[in-house]
N, C-alpha and C positions, 0 to 999 in steps of 0.2 A: 604422602598418600592422599593428600587433600584433593588434587585434581582427579585422581582415579576414583575417589568416592563420589565426586560430582558426576563423573562419567557413568558410574553404576546407577546413580539416582536418575540421571537423564534417560538411561535405557529403560528403567522401571516406569518412569513417567510417560515415555513414548509408547510403551506397551499398553498402559492404562488408557491413554488418550485415543489411540487408534482402535483399541478393542471397543471402546465406547462408541466411536464413529460407526463401526461396522455392525455392532450388535444392538445399539440403541438409536442413535441419530439417523442412520441410513434407513432402517425399516420404518421409523416414525415419519420421516420426511416423505417416503414413498406413499405411505397411507394418506398423508395430508394432500399430496398432489393428486392422487387418484380421487379423493373425495371432491376436489375442485374441478375434476375433469381434465387435468393437465396431462398430456402425453409426456412420458419421461424417457422415451427412446432418444438417444443422442443428445440429451440436454447437457449443454456446456456453454459457458460464455465465450469459448473459442469458436463456437459453431457459426455465429453470424459473421465474424471476420473471415473465416475459412470459406464460407459460401460467397461472400462478397468478392474475395480474391479470385476464386474460380470463375465466377460469372463475368468478371471484368477481363481477366487475362485469357480465359479459354473461349468465351462466347461474346465478348465485347458488350456485355450488358451493364447498364448503370447500377452499381451496387446500392445506390440510394433510392432507386426507383421502386414503385409499388410491386412490380412483378417479382423482384428479388426479395423484397420484404415478405410478400405472401409465401414465397417458397420457404423462407426461414420459419415463418409462423406455422406452416403445415407440420413441421417436425415438432415444434414446441407444443402446439395446441390441437393439431389435427384439422385445423381450418384457418382460413385467413381472418385477420382482425380488421374490422371496419367499425370502430367504436365512435360513438357520439359522446362528446365531453359535456355531460349534463349533470347538474347537482344531484346527489343521492345515488348515482349509478357508479358501481365499482369500476375503477380504471384498471386496465390490463396493460402490463408491460408488453409493448409491441415487438420487442426483440429485433429491432432494425439494425442494419449496419450503421453505426453512429460514430465512426472514427474519421479523422482526416484521411484523405485518399492515400497518402503516402504510408499509412499503416500497412498497406498491401505489400510494400517492399519487405516487410518483416515476415509476412506469412506466405510470400510467393514460393519459397522452397517447398511448401507443403501442398501446393495447388494440385499436384498430380497424385497425392497420397490419399488413400481412402480415410475418411474421417474416423472410422473405428480404430485405425492405427494411430492417427493423431491423438485421439482421446486416450488411447492406452498408454502412450509414452509421455504425454504432456505433463502429468504430475511429477514424473522424475526430472524432466527438464526444469519445471518451475521450482521444484525443491532444490535443484542445483543452483538456481538463481538466488534463492533465499540464503543458501550457504555462502555464495559469492558475496552477497550483500554484507553478511556478517564479517567475512574476512576483510573486505574493503573498509568497513567501519572500524574494525580493530586496528587496521593499519593507520587510518586517519587519526584515531585517538592516540596513536603511539603506545598501544597497550599490547605488549608481547606476553603471551601465555603459553604454557606447555600444551602440546597437541591434545592430551585428554581433556583439558579444560575447554579448548576451542570446539572439539567435537561435542562436548556436553552442552555448550551454549547453542550450537546448531540444532541438537536434538531437542532441547528445551523449546527453542523457537518454533521448530516444525511441529511441536505438540501443542501450541497455543490455539485457542479457538479461531483467532483471526487468520492465522496462516492455514489452518486446516480448512476453513471455509474457502480461502483463495485457491487452495489445491483442489478441493472438491469441485468448485465451479470453474476451475482452470482459467483464472482471471489474469488478464494482462497487467493488472496493477502490480503483481509480483515482479514482472519484468521491468516495470516502470521504477520500482524501488531499487532494483539492481542497477539500472542505468544511472540513477541519481547518485548512488554511493560510488559507482565507478568513476563518474565525472568528478566528484569531490576528491577521490583518491588521485586522479590525474592532476587536479589543481595542487594538491599537497606535494606532488612530485614535480611540479612546474611544467607539466605536459599540457600547456594551455590550449593548443590547437586541438588536441584530442578531446579535451574536456568540452570545448565549444561544440564539436561535432556530436558528442554524446548528448549534450543538453538540447541540441536541435531535435534529436529523435525523441527526447522527453515530451515533446509537445503532442505526441499521439494521444495523451490524456491531459488536455489543457487544465482541467480543474485541479489535478494533482501537481501540475508543473508550475503554475503561474507565480505563486509566492516564492518558491525556491529560486526560480529564474530571476525574480526581482533582487534577491540577495546577491546572486552571482553578477548581475548587472551593476549593482551598487559597488560591489567589491572591485570589479574591473575599472570602474570610474575612479576608484580610490588611488590607483597608480596607473594611469592610462598608458603611459609610455612603456611600461613593462608588461601590462596585462591586456593590451589592445588585441593581442593575438586570439584571446579567448572570444572576445566580441566579434572579431572578424570571421573566425571559424564558425561561430554559431550562425551569424548572418548568412555566410556563404552556403553553409550546409542546408539551412532552412530554405533559402531561396532556391537551391538546387532541388530539394524535395518538392517544393510547391510547383516549380516549373516542370519537373518530371511527371508530377501528378496531372498537370494541365495537359501534357502530351498524351497521357493515358486516357483522361476523361476531361475534355474541354468544358470549362465552366463548373468544375467540381466544387469550388468554394461556395457558390450559390446553393448547390445541392446540400453541401455540408451544413451551412447555416440554417437552411430550412429543416434539416434533420435535427439540429440542436434545438430549434424552437419546438419541434414536435416532441423531442425527448423530454423537455421541461414540462410538457403537459402530461405525458403518459407515465414517465418514471417518477415524477413528483420528488425530485431531489431536494434535500433539505440539509441543514447543518445541525450540529449538536447544540449550538447556542439557541437556534430557533426552536428546537424541541424543548429545551430546558426553560426558556424565557418567553416563548411566544414569538410570532413572526416579526413584529415591529421591534420589540426590545432586542431580540436576537440579532436582527440585521444591524441595528444601531451599534450594539456592542461589538459585533463582528467587524463593522467598518472602523470602529475605534481601534480594535486590535491591529487591523491592517495598517492604519496610519501610524500607530505606535511602533510596529515592526519596521516600517520604512524609515522612521526617525532613528530607531535603534541601529538599523543597518547602515544608515548614513554615518552615524557616529563611529561605527566599527569598520568602515570601508577600507581603512589603511592597514588592517590586520594582515599579517603574512599568511600565505596559503597553507603553510605547514604549522601554524600556531594553534594553540588551544582556543584562542579568542575567535579564530575563524570557525572552528568546529562548534563552539558554543553558539555562535550566531546562526549557523546553519541549523542546529538543533532547535533553536527558538523559532526560526521560520517554519520548520516542519511542524512543530507543535501548533503554531498559529494557523497553519493550513488546515490541520485536522479540526480545529475549533471553529473556524470562520467559514470554511467552504463546504459545499454540499457533498460531504464524504462520510456520511453516517454509516454506510455499510461496513461491517467489521474488517473485511479484507483490505480496505484502504489503510489500515493501521500498520501496514508494512513500512510506512513512512516513519513510524516511531521506533524502528530498530536502533537508529543512531542515538536518539535521546535516552532510550532504555539502557543501552550499553554505556553511555556517558554516566548515567546514574550508578551503574554497577562499578565502573572504574573509580568513581568517587565514593565508594562504599564506606571507607574509613572516616570520612568527614560528614557522614549523615548522622543526625541524632538517632538515638535508639528507637524513638517512637516512629520516625520515618522509615527505619529499616523494617519494623514490625508491620507497618501498613503495606509496604512494598511486598514483603514476603507473603502476607495474607492475600493480597490481590493476585499475585502470580500463581500461588498454590491453590487458590479456590477452584479453578477449572478442573484440575487433576483430582482434587479431593472430592468434588461433586461427581466427577466421572466414575470414580471408584465406588462412591455411594450408590450410583444408579446401576452399576454392574452387579453389585451385591444385593440390591433391592430393585429388581427389574420393574420399571413402571409399565402401565398399560400402553401398548404401542399402537393399538387400533382405536385410539381415542383422540379427540381434538385438544385434550389437556396439554398444557405447556411444560409439564414436568421434565420431559426429555431435553429441554433447552436450559436446564438449571446450570450446567457448567459455563454458559455464556452470560450469566447474570451480571458479572462485573465488567464485561467487555466495554459497554458504552461509557463507563466512567474512566477508563484508562487515559484518554486524551485530557481529561480534567485533572487526573491524579498526578501524572508525570510532571507537569510544570510546577505543581505545588510542592512535590517532593524535591525537585531540583532546586527550588527556591530556599529550601531549608538547609542546604549544605553549609556547613560551618567554614569559616575562612582560616581556621587554625587546626593543625594536626600535630599532636604532641607538643614539642617545644618549638617547632618551626612555624613560620608564618607564611601564609599564601593568600593571594587575592581570591575573591569568590569565583572568578571564572578561570583561574589558573591554578590547578591542583595537581598533585603528584598522582601517578597511577597507583591503584590499589589492587591487591589480590582478590580473588573470588572470596565471598564470605565463607567463613569456616563452618564446617558441619560439626556440630557438637552433639 
């Protein structure tokens, strides 16, 4: 009965979470946007790539150009954005098309579809990508669970503030997470050419892809004779994407780099470490983490693709990405699905205190959501009480590596090494 109890609990949690979104978070967010004069018609992070795709494919307009940017801004703000970056003046997100040009190949099938239809169906597609990510990660971990437990994990994940934000904003970061987990699954099944092609598409969001790609590169070097197909497929696919983009928009790389430079000014991306320690100390520690990860990856480069050593190394690189790179926005934590599942798989070798910390962290959003539903806060006020369920979200990238580090190397009478542990069942409901 244990998996079925988890399934029932996940259904309850999903109901609480999405009721909170529709009854508390949504109305409060609408009020905040209206007080700032932000137009909320068709607001979605898919809107700028959709417009960029249509403008290039249907009208041959440069998606990085000011005309297309102003067209996007008219929907978000009701007017074009021409801001001066001066101290003391609030910086506005300019909502430009800010992807490599070959992102258009992913959104091209929707170029002729009205955006109202795209926006209506996008949450279901992105939710499916979350479910696929979980299934791939479970396969990578070698963790076979009965279907009620798998469905429960999917529902729990879809009910987290991080994924809810990604679904509400319709963020391509969710698709990025699915690409990464599918590539890792291909590696575990020795489909190296397929893995390389998937990793090439991962570069549509370079800030999320760079460190994981470093791990795959180090791993390929570890046994070049057998793994060179991954590198060759990645290089060939990426070269084809770049060349095809050049045919669509000659000189697109220059436009893209200029857009990245502008993005750094108006989006003000920052990392968790810089927020916690300040810019200088955060950058130094982030750099040290990157160097340490590269050394760690080099030492583990000979791991087999279907080994737990490979999975552990990938999880460590994902955690390092969340800490060191400018990925502070919660929806980027889709990269933590694999580390979180690794922690659950190793539940039996976690100390009791670590279990309590993990349970407290993951149950806080749903507990807080239920509290707000029962004690409805003022929604036409700038007060931050409606954001209470997201209070622990910024700490998750710091918490997971600490909890993973506490795993014991002994379970019962058997001995295991810290990185190689037997699968565990879901924690019991008592």
